[in-house]
N, C-alpha and C positions, 0 to 999 in steps of 0.2 A: 096857179097851183091851188088845188082844193085842200080842204081841211085834212082829209085822210093822208094825202101826200105830205102835207106839212107835219102831221103827227108822226109819220114814218121817219121823216128826216130828223125831227127832234129826238126821237127815240134812238136813231142811229148815232147822232152826235153825242147824246148823253152816254150811250154805251161805250163809244170811243173814248170819251173823256174819262169815264169811270175806269176803263182798262188802263189808260195811260197813268192815272193817279195811282192805281194799284201797283203798276210796274215800278213807279217811282218810290212808293212806300216799301216795296220788296227790296229794291236796290239799297234804300237807306238801312233796312233791317240787316242786310248782309255786309254792309260796310262797317269796319271796326270804328268804335267811338272811343275817345280819350278825354275824360272829364278832367279839367284842370282848374285850380282855384284862381280867382282874380282879386281877392282881397276885398277892400271896402269895409263898411261898418253897418250893422243893422240899425234901424231907427229906434228911438227911445221907447216907442210904443210896443215893440216886440217883447214877448215873454222870454225870460232867460232859460227856461227849461229846455234841455237838450239831452243827447245821448252820451255825452262825454263821461268816461269813467276810467279810473285806474285801479286795478286790483293786483294781487300778488301773482296772478296767473296770466293776465292779459290787460291791454290798454285799448280803449276805443277813442279815436279822435275823429269826430264827425266833421263833415265839410264845413258846417257853419262856424267852426272854431277858427278856421284859417282866414283870419282877418288881418288888417294892416297892423294892428297894435301888437301882434305876436310874431312879427317877422324878425329875423336875425340878419345882421350885417356880417359878412365874411370878409376879412381884410384882404384876402388874396384876389377878390373879385371886384370888378368895377361895374357901375350901373346895374347892380344886381341886388335883389333882396331874396330872402329864403325863408322857408318854413321847415324847421327841423322836426321831423315826425318821430324819429326814434334815435336814441343814443344809449350807450351802455349805462345802466343804472342798477343799483341793488334791488333785487326782487323782480327785475324785468329781463328782457333780452340783453346779452352782453357781447355778442360776436360782431355786431354791425351797427352802422348808423344809416339813416335814410333821410334825405332832405329833398324838398322841392325847391328848385331854383327858378326865379323869374328874371330873365336877363333881357334888359332893354336893347333895342337895335344898336349895334356897335359895341355893346358891352361884352364882358366875358373875363377871361383870365389867361395870362401867359405862364402862370405857375400855380395851377389850382390846388394841387395836392401837396400839403406841407410835410407829409410823412412818407419817407422812401419805402417803408415796409408795408404800405397800405395800397391795396388794389381798388379799382373803381369800376362801376357799371353805370352807364348813362342810358336813360330811356326818355325819348322826346314825346311830349303830348301835344304841344301847340307850337306854331312858328317854325323857324328854321335855324339851324346852327351848323357852323363849320368846326370840326374837330381835327386838329393837326397832330399827327404822331409820326416821329422819325422823318419829317419833311414831306409827308404825304397828307393832303387835306381830304377829309371825307365830309360830305354834306348830309346832315340828318334832318328829315322831316318827321311829321307825326307818325309814330310807329317805328321810327329808326332807333337803333341801339348801338352801343359801343362797350366792349370790355377792354379795360386798360390795366395791364399787369402792374404789380408793385414795382416801383422804380422807374416806370415809363415817364418820359418827358413829353407831356402833351399840353395843348392849349385848346381853348374854346372861345368862339366868337359868335354872337347872335347876328344873323344877317336878315335882310328883308325889312319890311315896314312895321312888323308887329313883334312884341316880345317873344322870346323862346321860353317855353315852360317845360321843365324836364325834371325827372327824378335822377338823383345822384346817390347811389348806394356805395358804401365804403366798408371794407373789411380788411383787417390785418391778415396778410397772407401767411399761411402755414406751409413752408417749403416741404416738398417731398423729393428725396434724393432720386435723381434720374429723370425728373419730370419738371418741365417749365411751361406754364400756361402761355399760350400765344394770344396776341390781341385779336379781337373779333369785331367786325363792323357788319351791320346788316339792317334788315327791315323785317319786323315780325310777320308781315304778310307774305314774305318769301320763304318762311320756315313752315314746313308741314306740321300741322297739329295732329298729334297722335291720340286716338280715342282710348279711353280706359276700357279694359276688358268687360264685356257684358253690358255695355251701355249704348250700343248702336250709335256711337258718335255723339251722344247727347252730353257727355262729359269728356272733354279732351284737353290736352296740354300742349302748348307751344314751348319747346325747350330751346332757348336762344344760345346756350352753351352746350357743348357736346356732353351728354350724360355718361358716355362711356370712357371719357378721358379723365383719369384720376388726377391730372395736373391741376384741375379746377377744384378749389375747396369751397366754392360757393356756386349756387345755381340761381338764375333769375328766369322765371317762367311766366307765361300767361296762361291762366286756367280759364276755360270757357264752359259754362253750363247753359244748355237750352232751358227755356222756361219749364219748371216742374222737375228738372233733374235734381239729383241729390247725392251727397256723400252719405252712403247708407250705414256708416258706423262711426263711432267716435275715434278718430285717429289720435293716437297717443304715442309720441315718439321723442327722440332726443333732439331733433332739429328745431331750431328757433325759426320763427316766421315774421316777416313783414308783409302785410297784405294791403294793397291799395286798390280800391274798387274803381275800375276804369269805366264800367258801363253797367247799367241795369240796377237791379235791387235783389235782395235775398234776405234770408234769415239764417244767422250763424249760431251754432251751439258752441259756446266757449265755457269750458269747465262745467259749471252747473247752470249756466244762464243761457237764455235765448235772446239774441240781440239782432234787431233789424238794422240792415245796412243798405246804403245806396251809393251810387257813383259819387266819388270824391271823398268817401270815408276811408280811414286808415285803421288797421288793427295791428298791434304788436303782440306776439305770442311768445312767452318764455318756453323753454324746453318742457316737454311732457304735459303741456296744456291740452286737455281733450278738446277736439274740434270736429265739427261736421257742419253741413249747411244744406238748405233747400234754396233753389233758385226761383225767384218770383218771375213775373212777366211784365209786359208782353215781349220785351226784347231780351237778347242774351245777357246773362250775368257773367261779367268778365273781370278778372283781377290780376294785377301784377304781384308775383309771389317771390320773395327771397327765402332761401334756406341755406344753411351751412351743411356741407357734405364731404365725404371722401377722406375723413381724417379720424385717427384714433383718439379716444377720449384722453385728455391731458389730466393727470393726477398730481 
């Protein structure tokens, strides 16, 4: 083989390899990512400066805060530790709680919900869990979710070789005469994401509970922005929010402040907190969003 032939082969091989690498990168870019905390502790040499802040309008809990020392033990759960991200507090959101559970293999709970009037929503980020409701077992993997109505008798068990890491959102159900919310199990990748008008799909929402069914007084959505997409006005409304960044990074406008956020950060927004955002790059900016809906204001 002469040098020219060898050079041609090398170029062809290089082009083929480059194409395969690009294809793998593109596949990774389109596959949803779910950032989950793993605990641990930073070294003594680290600076303690971070983005954690609590105000009368919003709270920011950056991912660097979710360490071993701030976990909570829930007595109804075995082989489980938790990070409570939000709970009803004066001056903050009051309609819900949001907790990240880390359930070791074989761990879980046979009676996880201690309050009959409270409904729950589970969203799995890592590992695998079996959720049993009314004698039927559903297996959730990353991206899997479950809505469990108030009063439902359900159990959860982590299966497989790795811990199951998941969000557990809880809200006291506000009954609506003639309407009863049904349990829902699914995977967010099987739910069509709806684009916001005028955005050419660069801002879209995956609604895991039927937005047209007034039986549900809470919604949990996944909001996705492509790099550079924006909420172009300061949303100001009665709904409270819990926002957990699943993937990517962005800049959020909260009340009067601009706050940088990244995968693993959590935001709790009280009612009427002005909010908007820009999505950074290069990957999509995605977050899990809670909001209270479909009920009259209680006076």
